[in-house]
N, C-alpha and C positions, 0 to 999 in steps of 0.2 A: 354515467353508465358502468355497469360491472360487466366485463366480458369473461371469457373462459378459454384458456389455452388448452387445446386437446390433441391426442395423438391416437394412432392406431391401436396403441397397447394400454389406452387409458383405463380399460376395464381390470387390468392387472395392477394398476396404481391406485394409491390415495391421492386425493387432491387436498391442497392446502391454500389458503389465502396468500395473495402476492401482489406487488405492485410491478407492473411491466410497461415498457414503452412498446406500443402496438407496431411501430414503424419507426424508421430513422426521423429524428428531430421531432417527433410527436410527444406531447405531454405523457408522462406516466399516469396509468390509471389502475384502479383495483381490479383484480382478476383472480383466477384460481389456476393453479398449475399441477401437474403431476409430479408425484415423487415415487420413486422405485420402492418396492418391498426391501425390508432390511435383510441383506444377504448374510452369508456366512461370517464375513469379517466387517460388517458394517456397523455404524452407530447412527441411531436416529437423535438428531439434536433438535430440542426446542429452542429456537433463536429468541434471545433477550434483546439484542442490540445489533445493530448493523451500521457501519460508518459509511459516510458518503465520500468516495475518493474522487479526485478530479478525472481520473481514468474512466470512472463510470459515465461521466458526461461526454468525454471523448468518444466512447464506444456506443453510447446510445444515440448519439448524433453523427454517427459514420465518420468522425474526425479522423482515424488512422486508417481503418481498412472498412470495407462493406461488412455490416454486422449481421447476425441471425436474429431475426424478429419473428414474433415477439420476444423482447429481451427483458430478462428480470436481472437487473445489476446487482452488485454486492459482493465484495471479497473482503470485508472487514466484519467478521462474523464472531459473535461471542454468546454462547448460550450452555444449555445443560443437557447432559445425555438422559434420554428418556426410554431407550430401548437398546439393546445390543444383539448382535448376531450371535450364534452358538460358537463360532470359534474366535470371538473376540477376547483377547488377553490383556490389553492395555487399558481399557477403559470399563467402568461400571455406571449403572444407572445412579444418577445424582452428581456425577463428576461434572466440573466446570470446564468447558472446553472451548477452543476456537478453531476457525477455518480461514484461511488465507487465501491467496490468488490461484492456487491449483489444488485439484481433488484426485489428480491421478497423474502417472507418467509410465514410460515403458519399464521402468524398474530393472532394466538390464543392461542398459549402456554404461560406458565408463563414469559418465557424470552421475547417473542415478546411483550407481555402486559407491560412488564417492561421497554421496549425500548431497550432491548438487542437483537436485531434481529441477530447479528452475532452468537450468540448461540441458535439459534431456534432449538428446540428439533426435530422439523419436518423436519429440514434441509433447511437453506436459499437457494435461487436459485442463483448461481454464475452469474456474469456479462458475463462471457465467459467460455466455458469448462464445461457447466452444462445443464440441462433439465429444461425447464419452466413447468408450471402446465399442459399444452397440450402434454408434452412428446418431444416438439421439442428443438433442440439444441440452446442454447444461444450464440451469437457472440457478441465480445467485441468492444473495442473503435478504433481499427486500422481500421477505417471505416469513412465515411463522415456524417452519420446519425445514430440515435439509437431511438427507441421507448420505454419509460419506464413509469411506472406506477408513478404517482405524488408523492405517500407515500414514494418512494425510489429515488426521485430526491432531491437534495440539492441547496440552494441558495447560489451562490458566491457573497460575498459583492463586492460592486464597488471599494473598496479601493485595491482589490486584482487583478492585471493583469491576465488574463486567462492563459497565457502560465506558470507562476510560480504557479498558484493555482492548475493545473491539478494534479502534484504529491502529493498533500496535501490529495487527495481523497484516497490514501492508505498508502504512506509513512509518511504523516502528521499524520492522525488518528491512524496509528499503533504504533506511539510513544507517541502521546498525551493520548491515553487512559490508558496505564500503568502508565504513569507520574501521571495523574490525580488520578487513582485508589490508588496508593500507596503514594499520597499526597506529591509529590515533591514540594518543596517550600523554603522559608527562614529557615535556620537552618538545612537543610537536605544536606548531601553529595551523590551526584549522580554521578555514572559512566555510561558512554555510551560505549559499546564494539564495535568498528568498526567505522570508519568514512567514510561511503559510503551513498548510496541513502537514506537509512533509517537513519543512524547514524547521519548525517549532521543535519536532521531535529530534532533529539533528542536533539542535543546540542542546537539548537536555542530555542526549547520549553522549556526545562528545565531551561535555561538561563532566559527566559521571565518570568517564574513562580517563580523566586527568589532563585533557588537552587544554591549550590556550585557545579559546573560541571566539571568533569574530562572525558578525553577521553583515553580509554585504546586501544592502536593500536599496531599492530605488529612491527611497526617501527616509527620513528619520522618524516617520510617523508612529511606528511601533518600537522605537527604540527602549522606552521603559519596559515593554514587555520582554524585549530580547535580553536585556539585562536581568530581570526577574527570572527567567527561565534557565540562566545559566550563562550568557555571553560575557565575555570580559570587555569586548570593544563592538561598537555598531557604527557602520559606515554607509553613507549615502552614495550610491553609484552614480547619481546624477550630478553629483559634484566632481568635475574633472580633476580635481587636485587629489581625489581618493586614489586614482590610479598612479599618480607620480609619487605620493608618498609612501604607498604599499607596494610598490615594484621589487620584486624579488624577496617578498616578506614571507609567504606561506609554504608550508610543506605539502599541504593537501587543501584543495577547494572542493566542496561538493554542491553542485548546482542542482536545484530542485524545481527551477522554473520550468514551465511548458512552453516557453517562447524561445526563438533562437536568440543566442548571445553573441556579441561581438568577441569571438573566442581569442583572437589575438591579443586584444586588451587584457583579457582575464589570465591568459597564459603568462602574461608578463608579470603577473603578480606572485608567480611561482619561484620558489628557490630552484637551483639547479638540482635536477633529479626529482622535482616535484610533480604531482599528479593533479589534474582537473577531471573530476568524475562527474558524468551526467547521470542523473536518476530521474529528472524530469524528461518528458518525451515531447518536444514540439511536434506539431503536425507538418510544418514547413521543413524543407532541407536546410542545412547549415554549411558554412564554408569557412576556411581559414587558410593562412599562409603557413605552408609547411615549415617555414624557417622558424616560426614561432615555437615549434617542437623541437627543431634540431639545435638551436642556439640555446643550450641549456639542459640537452637531453631529458625533456620534459614529455610528460604522457597525458595524452587526451584519452580518456577511458569512459566506459559505461558500466552500468551494474544493474541487475534486475533482482529485486527482492532477495530470497534466501532459500536454501534447501530446508527441508523439514527439521534436520538436527540443529542448524543454525536458528531457525526460527524459535525452536524450543529454548535454545541458549539464550535468545533475546529476551524472550519472556521472563525467564528467570532472572536475568540480568536487572530487567526493568523492576521486577518485584523486589529484588535485593536492594536496589536504590530508590524505591518509591516513585517510579517514573510510570505516570500515566498520560494519555492525551489531554490537552485542554479542549473541552467539548462543549457543544450547545445541543442540548436534547430537544428533538423536534418529534411531532407526530407524523405518521405516515402520509397524512393529506397535506403536509407541508413540503413534501419532497420536490415538487416542480419549483416552488419558491425558492428552496434551498439550492438548487441548481442555479438559478439566475444570482443568488447572492454569492456562490462560490465564484462564479465568472466575473462577479464585480469586486472580488476580494473582500467580501463583506461577512466574513466569519472569522472567529478567533477560537479555535483553529481548525475544528473538526465538527461537521454536523454528525449526529448519531441519531438514528432512527429507533424509537422505542418500538419494538416489535409487537407488543401487546396492543398497540393501536392499529395495527393491520387488519 
């Protein structure tokens, strides 16, 4: 059955096809959603591809906090500009563009002025499951079109096919930002925990940066893939000897898993002064012994996507090095099946929706 999301201001909007979760944990279904008129500094984007991020599932199923429903997920968006507002200077009709996890921020705080929009102290506006400045819900990329301020729109280089570029708008920048911040590169030993939608991009990017890259995974099931993607080493964390032989080995560990880790064990893998950075977001609380940090001046940190300048830097870096996501292209009517397969780790390595099928 096709439903329709409406609002009091629908008459002022155009409506476009989309897939939405009508309530928490409900299957997604085809619907129609309002899109605001193209404003002075807006671009209208015809969405070509939209990646499925694990966070879409967390939010559609109220895994983190109570969501805003109906919810149209999707913050890995690649498409083409079809209309620009009269004040737009960055883009023209026909440009290849992307939209990531946010579509606005306060623009005035120290973080926004520094290009760290993801850490906006006033709260950035999420691409979906958020409220815009007018208090209206935001709807994401599981749709055919989206209207976005040009300041929060990214240019996708010609060298990157749009389908493999879409996941870069979340998975790519989520790994690029900590790898760049903690200076992964020649002479550095970097471990990526988990070889999934995030982890596989971490391997590619860290390898392209020149680091010695290891994958820490529960088993060796994906070892051949890991080595093909650029890993120098691949270890099974289910093997207790892994933690013994790799003690004090890494400069940087980036965890992409969305389940709690035994942090004390992983912190022991770091060199003195090393950092364990979390980009996966477990729904459950985590714990550790503070001495795991103190004895070795180690850091347990988190990182969330990147600001607009860094996201553009990431896209340009990926284009220069020929890095796109490993994807499985699906029709929109396969979204619910894809969600179950993501939860079962049955994807290598990112589902991407062909928006033409919406």
